[in-house]
N, C-alpha and C positions, 0 to 999 in steps of 0.2 A: 504494499499499500504505499501511498504517498500523501503527505499533507504539508501544506505551506506553513511556515512560521510567520510571525509578525515582527516588524521592526522593534517593537517594545520587548520582544523576548530575546534579542540577540545578546550573546555573550560579548564582552568588550574585546576579548582577543580573538574573536571569529573574523575571518576575512569577510568583508562586505558589511560588517556591523556599522562602521563609522560612515558608510557611504549612503545609508538610507535604503539599502537593498532589502533582500528577504532571505530567510533560511528555508530550504526545501528539504524534507526528510523522506527517505525511501528505506523500507525494510526489505532486505532480500532473505528469502527463506532458505533453510537448509537444502542443499541439492542445487543451488543456483549454479548455472554453467554458462559457458560462452564468454566473450569478451565483456569486461566490465563496462565500457562505454555503451555497449549495446543493451546490456541488462538495466543500466540506469535510465537509458533513454525509453526503454519499455515501461519502467516504473514512474518516470517523470516525463509524460508526453508533452509537456509545455516547453521542454528544452530539446534542442536538436543534438544529435550525437557530436557534431562539430562544436557546438557550444559547450557541451559537457567536457570534451577533450581539452578545450582552452581553459575551462575552469579547473580541471584537474592539474593541468601543467602549471597553473598559476597558484596552486596550493590551496584552492578554495573548497576541496572536497575532503571529508574525513570519514573514516570507518571506525565506529566505536571509539572516537576520540583521537585516532591516529591519521595523519595526513595520508592520502592516497594520490599519487602523482602519475601513475602509469595507466593511461586509458586502455592500453592494449593487453593489460594483465587479465587474468581470469577472474570472473566474478566470484565472490565468496559471500556466505551468509553474514548478516550483520546489519546494523543500523548506519546508513550513510547520510551524512548531512552535507548539503550543497549550499555554500554562501553566494548567493547571486547578487552582485552589486547593482545599484540602481543603473538604469541604461544611461550611457553616455549621451551627451547632446549630439544630434546630427549635425553633419557639416553644412548641408544646405540650410539656409535661413527660412524659418516659417513665414509665409506671406499670406495676407488676407485677401484671397482670390476667390470669387464666388464659385461654387460647385454645384452641379445638379446631382444630387444624391439619390439613388434609387433604392438602396438598402444599406443599413449599417447595424452591426451589433458589436459585441465586445471583441470578435475575432476578425471580422472582415468588413470591408467597405466597397460598395459597388457604385460607381459613378458613370455619367454620361459625359464623356470627354468632348469638349468642343474642338473643332478644326482650328489649327493655329496654336494649340498648346502642346509643347513638348512634354513627354512623360517624365524626363528627369534632366537635370542640368548636364551640359556637355560643352564641347567647343563651340563658341559662338552663342551658347544659350545659357548664360550663367544663372538665370532666375526666371521667374514667371512660369514655372513648370508645374505639372500636376504634383510632383513630390513636394514642392514648396507649399502648394495649396493644402495638401493633405496633412503636412506638418502642422500647419496652423489650425486646421479644422479638427484634427484628431487630438492634438495636444497630449495631455497627460494620459489619454486612453491607449497610447502606444506603449506596449509593455516591453518592446525592444526586440529587434531582429538581430540575432548574433550579438546582443549586448549593446546595441545602438538604438536609440529612440527614433526609429524611422519606419515608414511603411515598407512592407515587403512587396516589391514589384516582380511578379512571376510571368507577366506577359506585357507586350507593349503594342501601341498603335503608333503609326507614323505621326509626326507632328500635324500634318494636314489631313489625316484621316480622323473622322469623328466617330463617336459611338461608345458602346458599353465596355467598361473595364472593371476588373476586380483587383484589389490590393489586400495584403494581409496586415493585421494589426498586432499579431502575436507570432512567436517562433513556431508554435504548433500549427497555426493556421497556414503560415508560410511553407512549412514542410509539407502539409497536406495538399495545398494547391500546387506546389511544384511537382508532387507525385502525380496528380491528376493530369496536369499539362504534358509531363513526360510520357504518360501512358496513352495520351490523346484521348482521354476520358472526359472531354469537354465539348459542349455544343457551341459552335461558333458559326454564325451566318452573317454574311455581308451583303449589302445591296451595292451594285456597281452599275453606273451608266457608262457604256462603252461605245466606241466608234464602230459603225457597221453592226454585224451580228456574227457571233462565232459559228463555225460549222464543224461538227453537228451542233444543233441548238442546245444540246445537254450532254454531259459526259464527265470523264474523269481525266484530269491532267497529272500525270505522274512523271516527274523529271528529277534531276539534281540541280540545285541552286547554289551558287557560290559567287564570289567576287568576280567581276568581269576582268578578263585579262587586258581589255583595252582602256578601261576606266574603272580605277579602284574605288571610286565613290558610287558605282553602280553594281547591282547584282545581275546575274545572267543565268540562263539555262545552260548547263555544262554537260559534256559528254562523260567526263570523269571528274572525280573530285567533288567538292561541295558536299551537300547533305540532301537526302531524299526529301522531296516536297510533293504533297498530294493535295489537289484541290478538286472538289466536285462542284460543277456549275450547272445551272439551269436558266434558260432564257424564259423570262416572265413576259416580256412585251417587246415588240419592235416598233420603231418609229420611222416614217417615211413610206415610200412606194412599196406595195406588196411584191415580194420576190426580190427586191432590191433595197433592203433596209439601210437607213443612213446611221441609225443608232439603236441601241437596245438597252433594256434593263434586265440585269442578271441577279440571280441569288447565288452566291458563292459560299460553299461550306468548306471550312478548313479541317483537313485531317491532320496536317502538320502545321507548324507555325514558323516559317522561315521569314527572314528580313525581306520585305517588299514582295511576299509570295504572290498575292493576287495580282498585283500590278505587273510582275514579271510574266506570270502565266497568261494573263489576258493579252499582253503585248506578244507573247509567242504565238498566240492564235490569230494575230492580225487585228485584234479588237481591243487595243489599250483603253484604259479608262480615260474618259473625257477630261480634259483639263490637266492631265498628267504632265508636269513639266520635265520629267526625267525619262519616262518610258513611253510617252505619247508621240513616237516618231510618225511622221505623215500627217498631213493636215486633214481634218474632217471636211465634209461638204460645206460649201458656203453657207447654207441655211442652218447647219449645226453650229458653225462659228458664230453666226449671228444670235443663235439661241443662248450659247455660251456668254456672249457679251451682254445680252439683255438680262440674264439671270444673275449676273454679278458673281458667278462662281469663279474663284481664283485659285483653284486647287484640284487635286485629282477628285473625281466624283466617286468616292468610296466611303461607305459608312458601315460600321460594325453595328448590325441591327439586332442581333440575338446573342446572348450568352447564357448558357445553362450549365450548372455543375452541382455536384453533391457537396453540401457544406463540410468543410474539412474537419470540424469539431463536432457539430450536432448530428451530422448525417442527414439533414433535411435536404430534399431536392429543390433547387432553386433555379428559377428561369426568369430572365429579364429581356424586355423588348424595348427598342428605342426607334421612333420614327425618324426618317431622314430630316436633317435640319433645313432651315428655309432656302439656303442657296441651292441644295440639290433638289428640293421640291419645286423651286422655281424653274430650274433647268428642265425637269421633267415635264412641267406644265407646258413650257414652250416647245419641247420636242413633240409634245402630243398634237401640236398644230401643224406638224410637217405633213 
């Protein structure tokens, strides 16, 4: 069993006591076997194995009062106490940026990310990101990912792709979500407005995607190397003359989640996302260009519309939907007149 201690119950000489953290206790029964870090991670699901290893190596784990510093050692019966320091402050600064929150509890938060917002700081994007906004919104409810008070990002949307995203607020949720994404056990559907219409109108695209040999800022379909990428697509509607569509609305379901996957795959079919400044080679028809101009869309026409997953802590099945934002809705309305 495992039970949390309270700051008031800290012994003065316990690691973490002065930092305002907490003491977690795990009792391993006689016959405990396997690696110690694994056994403790099973007993303390709120901590990842990596986090426990770091705490052991820092001298923050004791067994029956004696320090245990070798995470690879064999588990032994006894009472283990883990002194978890208060989460360190995150490096990105919290910023009061409005968020459209679809769901939030103690473990996860689901948001509808707007186009134009990067997920996390990076070169050329020092702030104004989703991470900055989540740090401000979640505040003290972040229990720490790997010992740092930050949201756990397990998947990303491109800066100019809008739609539903989930982030973890605890180590346990972060570990659980990462496992779901790694196992492709997540429902993810996107709406894309593309040039022309793909042939066939529905199907599976299975390729390898990696960095382009010609432009390291771009991704590309590769014959060798890269990583497997699988997208299932279906044409919902076409725009323009029957038999010679000028544009189409697709639903794309991701089986894997590679960088720029849908954008690369649609371009490989000759139907890139409208407005895509990177993969939209070849100009659309004049009437489509006019629709783009009138709609005000200044990005790729791609929106993460559905996200479904099993809650990594409660086990509840969750599903969230988001309608395309005004710029994509305006473009589709104008395409309807073609």
